[in-house]
C-alpha positions in Angstrom: 22.9 57.0 -49.7 20.8 60.1 -50.0 18.6 61.3 -47.3 15.6 61.0 -49.6 15.8 57.2 -49.6 15.8 56.9 -45.8 12.1 57.4 -45.3 11.4 54.7 -47.9 13.6 52.2 -46.0 11.9 53.0 -42.7 8.6 52.5 -44.3 9.6 49.2 -45.7 10.8 48.0 -42.3 7.5 49.1 -40.7 5.6 47.1 -43.3 7.6 44.0 -42.7 7.1 44.2 -39.0 3.4 44.8 -39.2 3.0 41.9 -41.6 4.9 39.6 -39.3 2.9 40.7 -36.3 -0.3 40.2 -38.1 0.5 36.5 -38.8 -1.1 34.2 -36.2 1.2 32.6 -33.7 1.2 28.8 -34.0 -0.5 27.1 -31.1 1.7 25.3 -28.6 1.7 21.5 -28.7 -0.6 19.8 -26.3 1.1 19.0 -23.0 0.7 15.9 -20.9 -0.7 17.8 -18.0 -3.4 19.3 -20.3 -4.5 15.8 -21.4 -4.6 14.4 -17.9 -6.4 17.4 -16.5 -9.1 17.4 -19.2 -9.8 13.7 -18.6 -10.0 14.1 -14.8 -12.4 17.0 -15.2 -14.7 15.0 -17.5 -15.4 12.0 -15.2 -18.8 13.3 -14.2 -20.7 11.7 -17.0 -20.3 9.3 -19.9 -21.4 11.9 -22.4 -18.8 14.4 -21.1 -16.1 11.8 -21.3 -16.9 11.0 -24.9 -16.9 14.6 -25.9 -13.6 15.3 -24.1 -12.0 12.4 -25.9 -13.2 13.7 -29.2 -12.1 17.2 -28.4 -8.6 16.1 -27.4 -8.2 14.0 -30.6 -9.1 17.1 -32.6 -6.6 19.3 -30.7 -3.9 16.7 -31.2 -4.5 16.7 -34.9 -4.1 20.5 -35.0 -1.4 21.1 -32.3 0.4 17.8 -32.0 1.9 16.9 -28.5 5.1 17.7 -26.8 5.4 14.4 -24.9 5.5 10.6 -25.4 3.6 8.1 -23.3 5.4 5.2 -21.6 3.4 2.0 -21.2 2.7 2.9 -17.6 1.4 6.3 -18.6 -0.9 4.8 -21.3 -2.3 2.5 -18.6 -2.8 5.5 -16.3 -4.7 7.3 -19.1 -7.0 4.3 -19.6 -7.9 4.4 -15.9 -9.0 8.0 -16.6 -11.4 6.8 -19.4 -9.1 7.7 -22.3 -10.3 6.0 -25.4 -8.2 3.8 -27.6 -8.5 6.3 -30.3 -7.1 9.1 -28.1 -4.1 7.0 -26.9 -3.4 6.0 -30.6 -3.5 9.7 -31.6 -1.0 10.6 -28.9 1.2 7.7 -29.8 1.1 8.6 -33.5 1.6 12.3 -33.1 5.4 11.8 -32.7 7.6 10.1 -35.2 8.2 6.5 -34.2 12.0 6.9 -34.0 11.7 10.1 -32.0 9.2 8.4 -29.8 11.5 5.5 -29.1 14.4 7.8 -28.4 12.3 9.9 -25.9 11.0 6.8 -24.1 14.6 5.5 -23.9 15.7 8.8 -22.3 12.8 8.7 -19.9 13.7 5.2 -18.9 17.4 6.1 -18.4 16.3 9.1 -16.2 14.0 7.0 -14.1 16.6 4.3 -13.5 19.3 6.9 -12.7 16.9 8.7 -10.2 16.0 5.4 -8.5 19.7 4.7 -8.1 20.8 8.2 -7.0 18.0 8.9 -4.6 18.4 5.5 -2.8 22.1 4.8 -3.0 23.0 6.4 0.4 19.8 5.5 2.2 20.0 3.5 5.5 17.0 1.2 5.1 17.1 -2.1 3.2 14.2 -1.4 0.8 15.9 1.8 -0.5 19.2 0.0 -1.0 17.5 -2.8 -2.8 15.8 -0.3 -5.1 19.2 1.3 -5.8 20.8 -2.0 -6.5 18.1 -3.1 -8.9 18.2 0.2 -10.8 22.0 0.0 -11.1 21.9 -3.6 -12.4 19.3 -2.7 -15.0 21.0 0.5 -16.1 24.3 -1.3 -16.6 22.6 -4.1 -18.4 20.7 -1.9 -20.8 23.2 1.0 -21.4 26.7 -0.5 -21.0 27.4 0.3 -24.6 25.8 3.7 -24.8 28.6 6.3 -25.0 26.2 9.1 -23.8 26.0 7.5 -20.3 29.5 5.9 -20.2 30.5 7.8 -17.0 27.3 6.8 -15.2 27.7 3.2 -16.2 31.4 3.3 -14.9 30.3 4.8 -11.6 27.6 2.2 -11.1 29.9 -0.7 -12.0 32.4 0.6 -9.6 29.9 0.8 -6.7 27.9 -2.3 -7.4 30.0 -4.6 -5.2 29.8 -2.3 -2.2 26.1 -1.8 -2.7 25.6 -5.6 -2.9 27.6 -6.1 0.3 25.6 -3.4 2.1 22.3 -5.0 1.0 23.5 -8.4 2.2 24.5 -7.0 5.6 21.1 -5.2 6.0 19.3 -8.4 5.0 21.2 -10.3 7.7 20.4 -7.6 10.3 16.8 -7.6 9.4 16.5 -11.3 9.5 18.1 -11.3 13.0 15.6 -8.7 14.1 12.7 -10.8 12.7 14.0 -14.0 14.4 14.2 -12.1 17.7 10.7 -10.8 17.3 9.5 -14.3 16.4 11.1 -15.8 19.5 9.7 -13.1 21.7 6.2 -13.8 20.2 6.7 -17.5 20.8 7.6 -16.9 24.4 4.6 -14.7 25.0 2.3 -17.3 23.4 3.9 -20.0 25.5 3.3 -18.0 28.7 -0.3 -17.3 27.7 -0.8 -21.0 27.0 0.6 -21.9 30.5 -1.7 -19.2 32.1 -4.7 -20.6 30.4 -3.8 -24.2 31.4 -3.4 -23.1 35.1 -6.8 -21.4 35.0 -8.3 -24.6 33.5 -6.8 -26.8 36.2 -7.9 -24.4 39.0 -11.4 -24.5 37.6 -11.4 -28.3 37.4 -10.1 -28.5 41.0 -12.7 -26.1 42.3 -15.4 -28.0 40.5 -14.1 -31.3 41.9 -14.2 -29.9 45.5 -17.7 -28.6 45.0 -18.8 -32.0 43.7 -17.3 -33.8 46.8 -18.9 -31.4 49.2 -22.3 -31.9 47.5 -21.8 -35.7 47.6 -21.0 -35.6 51.4 -24.2 -33.6 52.1 -26.4 -36.0 50.1 -24.9 -39.1 51.8 -25.5 -37.7 55.3 -29.1 -36.7 54.9 -30.7 -40.3 54.6 -29.1 -41.4 57.9 -30.4 -38.4 59.7 -34.0 -39.2 58.5 -33.7 -42.8 59.7 -32.5 -41.8 63.2 -35.4 -39.4 63.4 -37.9 -42.2 62.6 -36.4 -44.5 65.3 -36.7 -41.9 68.1 -40.1 -42.1 70.0 -42.4 -39.2 69.5 -42.6 -36.8 72.3 -46.1 -36.0 73.6 -47.7 -32.9 72.6 -49.5 -30.4 74.8 -52.9 -31.9 73.7 -51.9 -35.5 74.5 -51.8 -36.9 78.0 -50.0 -40.1 78.7 -52.2 -42.7 80.6 -50.7 -43.6 84.0 -52.0 -46.9 85.4 -53.6 -46.8 89.0 -51.2 -48.5 91.4 -52.8 -49.8 94.6 -50.7 -49.6 97.7 -50.5 -52.6 99.8 
């Protein structure tokens, strides 16, 4: 190669690079966070919600999306005033087979996380979550070679997990029975206290009634005795004394 051809080669490379850099970079697909964020920011008015839905549908037609929606996520979008047309646009932006595959992977990941994060927990609710996730995972994906090791691990640990859940249930039921018995004793003591107070009040009322009855029975006799006694002379009254003649 002669030195005269080198400048031509360099010039050709520069032209190719400049043409490539001049071409517009394709826009990234719309993300799930962008969709949720746009809808949450538009909840101030019905008009803004409508325009946001239309804008997102247009962007999806131009950029597509990099996610699929699970049924729960579709319901969550509906709560954020997503229109049926917007949800359909997101659903149809991905090939149906690819969409089914991604949803299946998300489901696998969710079940595995529920199992792994709660498997060694000490409380009953977490162990029950792990047990339910393991049972569903094994039931759905026992024949999937991609997760064969996970299925084997879950199958191996299911009996121990079931036993621990049963023991925790018995322990919790014992605690609940003890609490119910303690509450029953407390209620019984309170009932006895109320009954004692009621009896004391009745006894006090009965004594008060007997005392009042004795006073009312004594007052008429006192009035009759007073009437039978002769009246004493007053200062303004003189008793007449007959003249007695001496012999």
